[in-house]
C-alpha positions in Angstrom: 5.6 -3.4 1.7 6.0 -2.7 -2.0 7.0 -6.2 -3.1 4.0 -6.7 -5.3 2.0 -4.1 -7.3 -1.7 -4.9 -7.2 -5.1 -3.4 -7.6 -8.0 -3.7 -5.2 -9.4 -6.5 -7.3 -6.5 -8.9 -6.6 -7.0 -11.5 -3.9 -5.0 -14.3 -2.4 -1.4 -13.2 -2.6 -0.2 -15.5 0.1 0.7 -19.1 -0.7 1.9 -22.2 0.9 3.0 -25.1 -1.4 5.6 -27.4 -2.8 8.1 -26.6 -5.5 7.3 -28.6 -8.7 10.1 -27.1 -10.9 12.7 -24.5 -10.2 14.6 -22.0 -12.4 16.7 -21.2 -9.3 18.3 -24.5 -8.3 20.7 -22.8 -5.9 17.9 -21.9 -3.6 14.9 -24.1 -4.4 14.5 -27.7 -5.6 11.5 -29.8 -6.6 9.9 -31.1 -3.4 10.9 -28.1 -1.2 8.0 -26.6 0.8 7.6 -22.9 0.6 5.6 -20.0 1.8 5.4 -16.8 -0.3 3.6 -14.2 -2.3 2.3 -14.4 -5.9 -0.1 -12.5 -8.1 -3.0 -14.5 -9.6 -2.6 -17.5 -7.4 -6.0 -17.4 -5.8 -7.9 -20.7 -6.2 -5.2 -22.2 -8.5 -3.3 -25.4 -8.1 0.0 -24.1 -9.7 1.6 -20.7 -10.3 4.9 -19.1 -11.3 6.6 -17.2 -8.6 9.8 -15.1 -8.4 12.3 -16.9 -6.1 12.7 -13.6 -4.2 9.0 -13.9 -3.1 9.5 -17.3 -1.5 10.8 -18.6 1.8 11.7 -22.2 2.3 9.8 -24.0 5.1 11.6 -26.5 7.3 9.5 -29.7 7.2 9.9 -30.1 11.0 8.1 -26.8 11.5 4.9 -28.5 10.2 4.8 -30.5 13.4 4.3 -27.4 15.4 2.6 -24.9 13.0 -0.1 -24.8 10.4 0.5 -23.5 6.9 -1.7 -20.5 7.9 0.7 -19.7 10.7 3.6 -19.9 8.3 1.9 -17.4 6.0 1.5 -15.0 9.0 5.2 -15.6 9.8 6.0 -14.5 6.2 4.3 -11.1 6.7 6.6 -10.3 9.7 9.7 -11.9 8.1 9.2 -9.6 5.1 8.8 -6.6 7.3 11.5 -7.3 9.8 14.2 -9.1 7.7 13.8 -8.4 4.0 12.5 -4.8 4.1 14.1 -3.9 7.4 11.2 -1.6 8.4 12.5 -1.8 11.9 16.1 -2.5 13.0 16.0 -5.3 15.6 19.1 -7.0 17.0 19.6 -9.9 19.5 20.4 -7.2 22.2 16.8 -5.8 21.9 13.8 -6.3 24.1 10.6 -6.3 22.1 7.1 -5.6 23.6 4.3 -7.2 21.6 0.8 -6.3 22.5 -1.8 -9.0 22.2 0.3 -11.9 21.0 -2.7 -14.3 21.1 -3.6 -14.4 17.4 -1.7 -15.6 14.4 0.1 -12.4 13.6 1.1 -11.6 17.2 2.4 -15.1 17.7 4.3 -14.9 14.5 6.0 -11.7 15.6 7.0 -13.4 18.9 8.3 -16.4 17.0 10.4 -14.3 14.6 11.8 -12.0 17.2 12.8 -15.0 19.3 14.5 -16.5 16.3 16.4 -13.2 15.9 17.6 -13.5 19.5 15.5 -10.8 21.0 14.0 -10.8 24.5 10.2 -10.8 24.5 
């Protein structure tokens, strides 16, 4: 979606973790759980990430979803909300084929949160 420039040798852009230190205290604080994208975070314990590449995770969501599911949610959140690749409103009915895997279920979840009929 054009948020990160990368070569074919880059791996592991997606991340799930906890904020240790924040340069953007209006949006993120130490202890916040986040899901996001970062270059060069594959197999690392810490990384520096632009706040625009992070989405805060509600700790209650961890009772119902795995971190992997939240990363899948981020892909659709980026496409539907941040990049607005498709205009969807609460008045829309959305047909999702094969919503049995991580990405399909993520799309169902986000469309429902946007108020759509699935």
